[in-house]
KOLDODREN-843871 format. One record per residue: x, y, z of N, C-alpha, C in turn; residue in one letter; residue number from 1. Coordinates in Angstrom, 3 decimals. Example, Ala and Ser with C-alpha at 12.3 -4.5 7.8 and 13.67 -1.06 7.14 Angstrom:
<mivexs>
{{13.190,-5.690,7.800},{12.300,-4.500,7.800},{13.200,-3.300,7.800},a,1} {{12.850,-2.250,7.080},{13.670,-1.060,7.140},{12.900,0.030,7.870},s,2} 
</mivexs>
This chain:
<mivexs>
{{-14.119,-17.519,-1.807},{-15.019,-16.329,-1.095},{-15.785,-15.343,-2.198},m,1} {{-16.707,-15.388,-2.754},{-17.350,-14.273,-3.553},{-17.139,-12.841,-2.905},i,2} {{-17.174,-11.886,-3.675},{-16.797,-10.519,-3.589},{-17.789,-9.984,-2.095},e,3} {{-19.063,-10.083,-2.452},{-20.139,-9.775,-1.858},{-19.328,-10.604,0.275},k,4} {{-18.928,-11.693,0.073},{-18.578,-12.297,1.586},{-17.253,-11.600,1.675},g,5} {{-16.707,-11.217,1.040},{-15.329,-10.622,1.378},{-15.555,-9.087,1.997},f,6} {{-16.294,-8.273,1.317},{-16.561,-7.120,1.902},{-17.034,-7.458,3.234},w,7} {{-18.103,-7.993,3.462},{-18.680,-8.487,4.800},{-17.872,-8.911,5.981},e,8} {{-16.630,-9.707,5.038},{-15.585,-10.039,6.251},{-15.088,-8.878,6.689},f,9} {{-14.004,-7.860,5.867},{-13.896,-6.671,6.138},{-14.420,-5.993,6.724},i,10} {{-16.204,-5.765,6.325},{-16.585,-4.609,7.319},{-16.532,-5.343,8.863},k,11} {{-16.550,-6.499,9.145},{-16.946,-7.196,10.268},{-15.465,-6.926,11.107},k,12} {{-14.577,-7.112,10.476},{-13.075,-6.798,11.460},{-13.193,-5.505,11.565},v,13} {{-13.406,-5.029,11.039},{-12.782,-3.144,11.193},{-13.836,-2.825,12.099},w,14} {{-14.999,-3.614,12.495},{-15.961,-2.870,13.558},{-15.383,-3.456,14.874},v,15} {{-14.512,-4.931,14.768},{-13.543,-5.712,15.603},{-12.489,-4.893,16.569},e,16} {{-11.843,-3.679,15.190},{-11.048,-3.329,15.845},{-9.405,-3.588,15.157},g,17} {{-9.666,-4.408,14.058},{-8.482,-4.799,13.217},{-7.867,-3.703,12.539},r,18} {{-6.952,-4.137,11.996},{-6.484,-2.866,11.266},{-6.937,-3.472,9.533},v,19} {{-7.074,-2.037,8.938},{-7.658,-2.256,7.841},{-7.114,-2.497,6.646},s,20} {{-6.286,-4.078,6.908},{-5.581,-4.122,5.595},{-5.365,-5.577,5.616},q,21} {{-5.731,-5.791,4.385},{-5.755,-7.707,3.941},{-4.937,-7.558,2.863},v,22} {{-3.993,-9.026,2.750},{-3.073,-9.086,1.612},{-3.845,-10.641,1.070},s,23} {{-3.626,-11.288,0.220},{-4.115,-12.377,-0.541},{-3.111,-12.734,-1.725},g,24} {{-3.021,-13.541,-2.072},{-2.563,-14.323,-3.257},{-3.508,-15.611,-3.658},r,25} {{-3.458,-15.766,-5.038},{-4.238,-16.437,-5.565},{-2.923,-17.659,-6.803},i,26} {{-3.193,-18.404,-6.357},{-2.127,-19.678,-6.688},{-2.307,-19.734,-8.179},d,27} {{-1.721,-19.015,-8.880},{-1.675,-19.375,-10.870},{-0.427,-20.064,-11.349},i,28} {{-0.592,-20.363,-12.429},{0.483,-20.649,-12.830},{1.304,-20.035,-13.787},q,29} {{0.932,-18.763,-14.094},{1.975,-17.514,-14.574},{2.915,-17.288,-13.938},d,30} {{4.324,-17.682,-14.465},{5.460,-17.301,-13.701},{5.407,-16.066,-13.305},p,31} {{5.308,-14.878,-14.667},{5.073,-13.741,-14.191},{4.337,-13.048,-12.604},d,32} {{2.934,-13.630,-12.881},{2.232,-13.514,-11.481},{3.052,-14.317,-10.319},a,33} {{3.725,-15.378,-10.544},{4.484,-15.844,-9.141},{5.227,-15.189,-8.702},q,34} {{6.213,-14.629,-9.605},{7.760,-13.680,-9.213},{6.881,-12.516,-8.928},n,35} {{6.024,-12.289,-8.928},{5.599,-11.266,-8.592},{4.706,-10.845,-7.283},a,36} {{4.052,-12.206,-6.833},{3.471,-12.516,-5.656},{4.505,-12.919,-4.741},g,37} {{5.579,-13.479,-4.865},{6.832,-13.873,-4.030},{7.722,-12.382,-3.978},g,38} {{7.490,-11.450,-4.596},{8.616,-9.975,-4.404},{7.711,-9.239,-3.300},y,39} {{6.341,-9.098,-3.871},{5.222,-8.587,-2.758},{5.626,-8.697,-1.530},i,40} {{5.225,-10.463,-1.569},{5.489,-11.175,0.109},{6.419,-11.368,0.695},s,41} {{7.570,-10.760,-0.039},{9.026,-10.832,0.684},{9.335,-9.456,1.148},g,42} {{8.588,-8.399,0.939},{8.358,-6.928,1.383},{7.127,-6.720,2.228},h,43} {{6.773,-7.892,3.032},{5.476,-7.528,3.754},{5.511,-6.804,5.016},a,44} {{6.787,-6.397,5.482},{6.544,-5.871,6.641},{6.879,-4.474,6.594},l,45} {{6.396,-3.504,7.173},{6.035,-1.992,7.212},{7.161,-1.337,8.432},l,46} {{7.515,-0.635,7.913},{8.329,0.121,8.494},{7.693,0.680,10.427},p,47} {{7.915,0.592,10.974},{7.196,1.105,12.910},{6.511,1.974,12.070},r,48} {{7.096,3.304,11.484},{6.438,4.419,11.469},{5.604,4.913,10.405},d,49} {{5.273,3.738,9.731},{4.832,3.632,8.458},{3.490,4.738,7.695},y,50} {{2.901,4.953,8.931},{1.869,6.414,8.760},{2.018,7.539,8.448},d,51} {{3.262,7.660,8.644},{3.948,8.905,8.871},{5.178,8.898,7.565},k,52} {{5.072,8.282,6.495},{5.484,8.296,5.360},{4.480,9.023,4.130},i,53} {{5.572,10.100,3.829},{4.874,11.005,2.953},{4.271,10.556,1.936},s,54} {{3.430,11.414,1.325},{2.705,11.053,0.077},{3.278,11.017,-0.936},k,55} {{4.838,11.901,-1.202},{5.585,11.714,-1.929},{6.529,10.609,-2.044},e,56} {{7.047,10.449,-0.894},{7.714,8.831,-0.917},{6.968,7.411,-1.119},n,57} {{5.737,7.865,-0.614},{4.616,6.617,-1.217},{4.481,6.451,-2.394},l,58} {{4.594,7.665,-3.499},{4.639,7.514,-4.835},{5.930,7.314,-5.452},a,59} {{7.181,7.357,-4.754},{8.375,6.931,-5.286},{8.085,5.437,-4.863},k,60} {{7.826,4.712,-4.056},{7.877,3.444,-4.048},{7.212,3.012,-4.973},m,61} {{5.738,3.270,-5.067},{5.177,2.833,-5.589},{5.641,2.787,-7.040},a,62} {{6.007,3.585,-7.537},{6.789,3.370,-8.674},{8.073,2.471,-8.937},t,63} {{8.580,2.089,-8.064},{9.821,1.305,-8.072},{8.743,-0.081,-7.883},l,64} {{8.300,-0.072,-7.002},{7.018,-1.392,-6.912},{6.438,-1.770,-8.201},l,65} {{6.033,-1.356,-9.078},{5.324,-1.454,-10.393},{5.963,-1.396,-11.529},f,66} {{7.463,-0.971,-11.148},{8.320,-0.839,-12.765},{8.416,-2.225,-13.056},k,67} {{8.528,-2.617,-14.530},{8.671,-4.054,-14.956},{9.804,-4.211,-15.355},k,68} 
</mivexs>
């Protein structure tokens, strides 16, 4: 899928009332990319009250997520 098609897909699902969240994974041979993808995929579930997480806590989570 090219980028234009991707954005058309996103706009269509928003109109249909779906959540504005998309995830994807590209299968490449780089072990670091595979490890990062596996880590992120393993943490795909959000807490029930995810929309109430403070910006400060989100920033802390992002720092932990993207640490080397």
